[in-house]
N, C-alpha and C positions, 0 to 999 in steps of 0.2 A: 503493500499500500504506499502510495506516494505521499512523504511527510509535509503537513502544511507548512507554510512560512508565512502565513498572512500575520499570525500573532506577534511576529518579529518586528513588525513596524506599527509606529504610532498611528493612531486612526488619521493624523493630520498630515503625514510623511506623503510627499509628493513621488510616485515612482514612476520610472522611465525605462522603456524597453525599445529596441530597435530590431528590424530585420530588413536585409537587402535581398530582394528577390534576385535568384540568380539569373542575368542577363538583363535584368528589370531595375525597377527604382527602389529607394530607401521607404519604408514605412517605419513611423515611430509611433508611439502611444505612450500618452501622461495620464495618470490616475492616482485617485487616492483608493483605500479600502475603508468602508465604515461599516462595522457590525457584519464582516465576512463577504462584502458585496462591492463591487466594482462602483466608484462614484466619481463624479467630475472628470468623465472621460472624455479626452482630445485625442483622436487620430490626426495625423500630420506626416507630410514628407514631401519628396519632389515627385511625387506620381502624378498621374492626370486621372481627372475624374469629372465626366459629365452625368447630369447637371451638377452646378455647384451645391446645389441644394442636398445632394446625395450625401455631401458629408454628414450634415446634420442628422440624416438618417441612421449612418453608419454608428456615430456617436449614442444615439438613443438605443440602439440596438444593444450595446456592450453595457450600458447603464444600469446597473442594478443586477447585473448576472452575478450569482455567486462567485467566489475567488477560486473554489476549485472546479470550474467548469472545465470540462475536457475540451481539448483543441478543436476536436472536430464538431464539438457542438457551439462553440464560440463562432466557428466559420458559419454553421446553419442559420444561427441566430443573426448575422451579419444579413446572409443572403435573403433570409424570411422579410427583415426590414427595407431593403431596396426595392425599387421601382423596377421592374422587368426591363425597363428601356434604359436604364443607370448603364454605363460604360466605365469601366475600371480598366485604365491601361498602365503597364509596368509594376501592378500588385494585383492582391487577390484576397478573398475574405480568410483564406488559409494562411497569407503573409500577416494580416492582422491578428490573427489568434496566435501566430508565433511571437510577435511583437508584445503582445497582451501577457503571454506566458512568461516572456523573457523579464518584463516589468515586475511580475510577480516572484521571480527567481525560481520559477518551475522549470523553465527552458534555458539552455546555455548556448553560447556561440563559441566558436573557435578561441577567441581571446579570453575564455574565461577558465581555461585549463593549460597546465604547463604539458608540453610536448616532447616527445622521444622519437629519434629515428634509429631504426637498425639498418645499416647498410647491408648490401647484397651478401648472403652467409651461404654456402652451400650446403645442402640438404638434400636427402632422398625424397621423391615426390610424396610419398606418404607422411614424412615427417611436415614436409609443408603443410599440407591440409590438416592435419594434426597440431600442428603449433597454431595455426588459427584459431582453432578451437579453444586453445589452452589461453592465448592471450586476449581472447574476445571475453572468455570468463574471467580472468583477472580484472580487464578492465570494467566490467559490469559488477564485480565485487569489490572494487575500489581498491583493489591490490597493487594496481600498476596505473601508471599516467597513460591518458591516451596516446598511441603510439603508431608511426608509420613504420612497416617493414617493406624491403625490398629481397624480391625472392632469388635464387641462383640455384642452377639444377646440376645435378649429378650425372644423370643418364635422360635419352628420349622418354618423353613420358606424354600421356593424354589423361587430362584431368574432366571428367564428366560431371555434369550438374546432380545434385543431390535427387531430383525426380526424373532424370533421364533413364532411357532403357540401355541397358548395355549393349544387348543385342542390336538394336536398331542404332546405334551411335558408331560402335567401334567394328571393324573387319579385322577378327581374330588373325586371318593370315596374314594381311597386311602388318598387323602389330607385330607377330612373331617375326616376319621376315626381317623388318627394321628394327628389333630389338627393343619395341616400346612397351612399357610399364603403364598400365593403365590403374588410376586411382578414382575415387568418388568422394567429393567434397561435400561440405555441409550447406553450402549456398545453392540456390536454383541457378538457371541459367543453362547456356549451352557449354559443348565441349571445347577444350583448348589443348591446342598439338604444342608440344613444348619440345625444343632441342637447346642444348648449350649454346647461349649467345644469338638464338633466334626471335627472342622477345623480351619485352619488358613487363614485369608483373610485379605488383606491389598489394598490400594488405593494409588497409587504416581500421584499427580497432577503436572504437569510441563509446561514448554514452550515450545512450538513445535521447538523453536530454538534449543533444545537439540537432537534433532534427525533429525535437518535438513540434507538433502543429503541422509539419510538412507531408505531402503527399509521398507516396514510394516514388513518383516520378519526379518530383521537386528535388527530393533527397539527392538523386543522382547527381544533376549539375552542381549543387550545392556544395557537396563534400568533395569535388573534383575541381572545384575554381582553381585552385593553386597550379593544377596540370594545364588546365587551359591556358593559363598565364605562362607557364614555363615554355609549352609549345610553340606560343607566340613569339617569345624570346628566340627560338630556333627557326621563326619564319614560317610557323606552320599554323594557319587559321582553322581551329578544331572546333566542336560543337556536339553536344547530345543530340542523337536522334532516336526519338522514345522508342522503347523504354530505357534501354542499357546500352546502346552503341555509340561509340565516339568516332565521328566522321569528319573528314575534310573534304575539299573540293575534289580531291582525286581518288575518293573512295573512304571506304571504313578501314579505320587503323587499329581499332580497340573495342573491347565489351567490359561491360562491369556486372557484377554479381552482388547480393548482399544477403546477410543472413542476421536475424533479431533474435537473441535469447531470452529466457525468461527472466534472468537476472537483472536484466538492463543493459548488457552489454551488445554492442553491434559491430558485425564484421563487413566491410566494404572493400571488395578487390577488384582488380582491373588488371587484364593482360593487354598490351599493345604490341603489335607485329613490328618486327624490326627487320628481319632477314628469314622468312619463312619458307622452306622448299614446299611451294605448293602442291608438286606432283606427289611427292612422299606425304604429305599431309592427305591427299585425296585416295592415297592407298591404304590409308589406316583409318579414316574417319569416312562413315558413311552420311554423306550430305545429300539429300533427298529434294525433289523438285518443289515439294510443297513449302519446306524451309526457305527457299531461295524465291519463292513466289511473289513477296513483297520487296524484295531487295532492288528490285530494278536492273537485274543483272542475269546473265544465263549460266554463269559458270562460277563456281567457289574460287576458282583460281583468280578471276578477275576481282574478287573482293579483297585478296589480300595485297594492301597497299603499302609496302614495308616504309618505316620511318628511316632507313638506310638511306633509300632512293631520294625521300623528300627533304633530308638535312644534309647527307653526304659526310656526315661525321659518325664516330663510333658509337656504338650502344653505350658504352660506358661514361662519354662524354655526354650524353644525353641524359643518363640517371644522375650524373654529377649537375647539371642544370636543373634538374627536378627537385633534389636535395637541396640545392642552393635557394631555391625559390620558396620551397616549404620553410626551410629555416628563418629565411627573411621575412615570411610574412607570420610567421608564429612563434619565432624565437625557440624553435625546437634545439634539443641538446641531443647529441650522440648518445647511444645506449648498445648494448650487447645482448645475447641470449645467454642466460644463467645457466648452470648446471642443473638447476631444478627446472626450470624450463624446459631443457632437453630430455629429462629425465620424465617428466610428466607427459611429453609429447610421445616419448618411445613407449611408454604405456599405454596410450591412445593407439599407437600404430598396432600394438600387440592384442589389443582388446576389440578393437573397432575398424581402424581404417586399413589394416593390413589382413583382415578377413575376407573370405569368401561371402559370407553372410552380408556385410555392409556392400562390398563390391556389386555383389548379384541383387540386392535388395529390390530393386527394379529389374528383373530377369532381362 
């Protein structure tokens, strides 16, 4: 149960919360709390809104709401008070809800947390997916600061999504021929084909409070705003193509996946193509016509648009720019995997990620 923080504020205290919609505008909310309800609410920001009177409707929708109102209910209240003809540009009822929750101390932003970065560390692929669970649990339990971790591989691998069919996604003969190990991760999404040096994969371990009030679709670009900045420094204009693809003018370069745990921890990870052998990938993965039907292309090979070609620099240099950008934005410090982290991940490999039961849980 979420701890209430309303009692920490005097009834006359003016509270302030802000949220910038990814690719949009800043939404701010100023309010007080009286007898457990929102009062003197003022929504403001650099957004656009028509007609002007709609701002009064938004404030009225929030006035008197219980301070422990869930974010989805806050957004619904705003929508219910708005005339259907009102136009919100650069923000949304969900953005307002997040700003309200931040004012109340129930939602957080990147700047509210100390951050750590774990540079690329070679592990077996089973250990990588196990480490994702270990570190997400730790952040959710408050045992670890929010962390950015980059992957490094020891052998060719395919990582399939939590709900994918092993039979439908992987060609066993192709996997055996190319010495590819297959593992299943805890997040949904599609299969990832990995060889040493062919991709850039990172994981973010965060408290769910950082995406409080956001839709799943909005949380993806929000958590990766620093990546878009890093890519821009490298001369690449990238954006999210709903739900979880990262695209450029020259095609898709990556995809993301998420998992939210019951203890409040959240995993967000991304794989971006650097220099993938598309022919080998197609021999290992079964990529059907239905999956490609909404991609505007006729073959999976055309979808692989390596970062190497677009930047002309090494994978390590790209990772260096990404780390520097994250550190500059959020003041992150370097960290490493501890012996205890490794031990617990190894136990998870033995009990879960390295077992046939887990790998074939969806046959």
